[in-house]
Each structure stands twice: as C-alpha cells, then as structure tokens.
Steps between C-alpha positions, in 0.01 A plus 500: 500500500486831693657337798796377285559853374489638845743239627739598215473858590531462868765220517692431193580859389653595832707191516626577137593840597691386812684245298603760244613738763706227662673406181578869438647538851711188461641619171577856641679345792700270283601800279596700814722210640658446158591878488643493860701201417638638180612811697666293769694301247617826335346462165425869490781737485545743794352841457722756323664761714319846502676771310639792703261787540522784245546754776722485810287415811718715723508813282245691720644621835317385819323788666532490875185628664613479855850600608524515875866635501423845359454668829279507794146632489435481122346153511733387219366737234763771517 
C-alpha cells in the first residue's frame, strides 16, 4: 500500500499538474487569437482622438545657450 501511495505522489500528481497547465495555456492562446482576430476584423472601434492640451506647447520661448555669431572671443556667451 505504501508503494502505491508513493507512485501516486511521484507519477500521477505531476502528470495531472502538467495536463492542467497545458489546458490553461491552450485556453489563453485561444483567447489571445480570438482577440487579435476581432481587432483585425474591426469589431472594436478605433481609439478616440486625444483632446488638445490645455496649454499651448509653444508658449515658452526657446533659450539659446550657444550663439556663435555674437562676436569673436566670447565663446558664444556674450
């Protein structure tokens, strides 16, 4: 009887776990394929356009840190 219990623990339980994981993986792959198929067929509406920003993106002036045309010898900082 002890040998039968050991056989169940060593052989049958890992096989059951592997079968359960295989079924779970197959279901997840099937769901993923169905989702991709639905997207390709256009069953989902396209995403809505983003609203314009609440502040203008170009309101702040660009600061020039290097201006080589301000004169010779000042390394652009004068």
